[in-house]
N, C-alpha and C positions, 0 to 999 in steps of 0.2 A: 598419481597422488598416493602418498604414503598412508599406511594404516592409521597412524596417529592423526594425520590430517582428516581422515574420514570419520574419526571418532570424536572430533571436536564438539559436535552438536548432537550426538546420538542419545543423550539422556540429560535430565535437568541439571545434574551436578556438573558434567563436563561443559554443557552449554553456559552455565553460570560462570565457571572458572575462565572459559574462553572470553566471555564478555568482559570480565574484570581485566584480564591481560590486555585486551584490545584498547581499553581506556588508557593504559599506561605506555603504550607504544607511541613513539614520536611520529607526529603527523605533519605533513607540509600542506597548509591550507590552500585550497584552490583560489580563494579570494576572501573578501570581507563583506559582511552584511552591513551596509551603511544606513544611517538614519534617513538619508535622502532617497533610499530605495522605497518608493511609495507605490501604492496600488489604487490611488483615487480614480474612480470611474471604471474600475475593473470588477467583473462579477466572478466570484470564486465559489466552487463547491468543494466541501471537505466531507468525506464520508467517514463513518466511525468516529464522529466528532463529539460524542456526549461525555467522553472521559479520556484520561491518559494523554497520549501523544496527539490524538485527533483534536481533542478539546484545546490543547495548548497551541496547536497550529491554527485553529480557527480564531483564537484570541489574538495570536501574533499577526495574522493577516488582517484582522479587523482593525488593529491598532495602526496599520499602515494605510487605512482608508478604503479598503475593499468592501464591496457588498458581499457578504458571506452567507452562503446557504449551507446549513449543517444538516446532513443526511444521516439519520440515526434510527436505531431500533427502540431506544428509550431516552428518557431525559427531556421529553417535550412537554411544556415549553421552558421549564426552569433552567435548563442548561443554556438555552439561547439568551434568556434574561441575564444570566450570570456573565456571559461573554459581553453583552452590552455594557454592564457595569464595569467590568475589568478593562474594557477597551475604550470606553467613551464613544463608541460607534453604535448608533441605533439601527443601522441598516443590516440587521441580522435576521435571518429567516430559518425556520426549521421544517424539515420534511421527514416523514416516517418512511423507513425502508427496512426490510428484513432480507439481507443478502443471501440467506439460505433458501429463499423462495423466488423462483423465476417470475412468478406473477407479480410479486411485490416490486421487483426491479422494473418491470414494464410499467407499473403504475407510477413509479418515481420519474421515469423518463417522460411520461405524459405530462406530469405536473411541471417538470422543468421546461418542456417545450412551450407550454401554454403561458407560464407565469414568469420564467426567469431567463430563458435563452435570449441572446447568445452567451455562452460561458467563455470566459477568457482563460481561466485556470481551473484545472480539476486535480484534486489531491485524493488519490485512491489509497486510503489508509486502513480501512476496516480489516480486522483479522482476529482469529481466535486460536487458542491452544486448549482444546477440550481434554478432559481427563479420560475419555473413551470415545469410540466411534458412535456416531448417531446418524440416523437416516433423515434426510430432508423430505419435504412433501413429494418431490420428484424421484425419490429413491436413491439419491446420491449421498456420498459421505459428506458430512457437514463441513469439515475443515477444507476438503478439496473444493467444495462449492464456494465457501466464503472467502478463502485465501487465494483462490485462483479463478475458478470457472465463472464466478459472478462478475469478475472484472472483464472477462472476454465478452460476456453477454452485455454488460452495462455499456462498455465502450462502443461496441458495434451498434447498439440501439441509439446511443447519442449521435453517432456519425450518420446513421441512416435517417434520423429525424432532424438533421442539420442543426444540432443544438450548440455548436461551437461558433465562435466568432470567425468569420472567413475573411476579414480584412487584415488583421494582424495575426501572425502565427500564434495560436493558443498554446498553452503549456499543459502537458499531461504528466503528472508526477506520481510514481508508484513507490510506496513505502515497502521496500524489499528487506533483505537481510544478507549479511555475509555468510549466513548458513546455507545460502544457495550453492556455495562451493563444495559442500560436504558430500552430496550424493555422487556415487561413482559413475552412474549411468542413468539414462532414462528407462522407465519401465513402460514402454509404449503398449505392450500387450495387456497391461493392467489399467490403461487409461480410463478413468470414469467409472470403473467397477467398484462397487461397494465392498469394503473389507472390514472385518472386525479387528479392533485393537484396544489396548489399554494404555494407561498413562506412560508406561515405559517406552512405547512406540511413538507417542505424540510428538516429541521433540524431533525425532528422526524424520517423521512425515512432514513436520512444519518446514524443515529445511528443503525437503523435496518439492513441496508446493511453492516455496519461494524460488526454487530453480525454475519451475514452470512459469511463475510470474515474471521473473527476470528475462527468461527466454521470450515470453510474450511481448515484453516492452521493447526488446531489440527488433523483433519481427514487425511489431506495430510501426516503429519508426521507419523501417525499410519500406513498408507498404504505403505509409502516408507521405513519404518524401522521395518519390521516384526521380531519377535523373539529376540527383544532386540539388534539387530545389527543396528548401525548408518551408513546408506548408504547416507543419505542426512540430513543436518541440516536445520530444518524449524523454523524460528523465526518470531515473531510478536511483534509489539510495538506500543505504543502511544507516539509520540514525544512531547506531550503537546501542548498548544495553540501556534500557529505559526503566526507571522505577515507576511502572504503571501497574494496572490490574490485569494484564494479559495472562498472568499465571494464577488467576483466581480459582481455577479448577484443580490446582495441584492438591495432592493428598493432604488432609488436615494436619497430619503429623509434621509435614515439611513447611507449612505456611509460616509459622513464627520465625523459622530460620531464614526462609526466603525473604520475608519482610525485613529482617535485620540486615541481611546481605545487600538487598536491593537499596535499602535506605542509606547504607554506608558507602557503597561502591558505585551504584548505578546513577546515571544522570536523571535529574528531575525532568518531567515532561517539557517544561518551559525551555530548558537548556537543549534538550534533544530536538526540539522543534526548530532550532536555529537553521540547520542545513535545509530543512524543508522550506522555510520561509525564504531563505537565500535563493533556492532554485526557483521559487515562485516570483520573487520581486526584483532580483538583481539584473542589471543590464549586462552583466558578464556573460549571460547565456543567450543574449539576443541572437537570433539566426542560427542557433545550434540545433541540429536534428536529433542528437542523442547525447546524453552524458550520464555518468554514474559516480556518485559520491559515497565514500565511507566516512561518516562524521562530516568534517568540512574538507576532506581530502579527495582528490580525483583518483579513481582507480579504473582499471579495465575489469569488465565482468568476467566471470569464468568462461573459458573457451567453449564449454558445452552450451552456454546460454547465448553466446554471440554467433555460433555456427548457423549460417542461413539454412542449411538442410534441416537442422533440428527445429528451427523456427517454422519452416514450411510444414514439417510433420506435425508439430503441435497445433498449428492453425487448422490443418486438415482434420485432425482428430477432434478438435474442439467444435468445428463446424458440423461434423458428422454427428457428434453427441447432441448438439443443440437441435439438429433436425430430427433426430430420433425422439427426443423429449417432446417436441412439438406435435408429433403424430400420435403420442400416447393418449 
């Protein structure tokens, strides 16, 4: 990887310019999201669903007839009521979760198991870009926890508690990012360790944690689908640059400029949600163990993420970290 490739997402300015360039590159669509791609009778959970892309995804899936569970830290119940009005679907439910807190994740899984399981589709969307490092209740760095480690914990708890539909292959969708290609290598010796940083480092770390997430999605698919049998469909995607509030913690001096650039060049959440809804609803993905989309185009993930050895190492370190936290 060249130096210029590594620097694409290293700071807010280069990340924004890269996002704009990506929008204007010619893409070959993997397929088309059709009006007939319905989700009637399906139960879907979307996390980080109170705003931005997550809210748009929840609305889009509700319009296609799904029973939608919105797992959020805020916006309860008003955001759920808004989805009902926009979609015309009254089968919308909201559950509270704080993905920076392991205990809150456990409580969410308990509620899902008792009230809403089995799930047919899970959209893991929640993510943050903080202006500086913050410690969670368990002493982890917040962006590491929310953008990657919470997904590992959440998925494994759902699987252990048999919260997925075991008749038809469920679909697990991770909202990742093309910035997962930016890190030069894994920092295994630093895995899970709290580190101080300021806004200048946030974008670089965001890409690194998206690399962890994409690597996890590849390894999850391998573990859930042994011997060529598709028991679970695991998908990952980059929705492209989205005009959302993910950069709400940017320095105040940059916010007016970012809002202007986002408004002019970036996709609205409703448009950015189309590939997520496509992965969730289209028959084009029936029986597929894994796929990755950039916008509506199929791509291969970075070779670091697809390498089984890296997947095994990430899983091993994640399990060890979880065990250590449980003994504290």
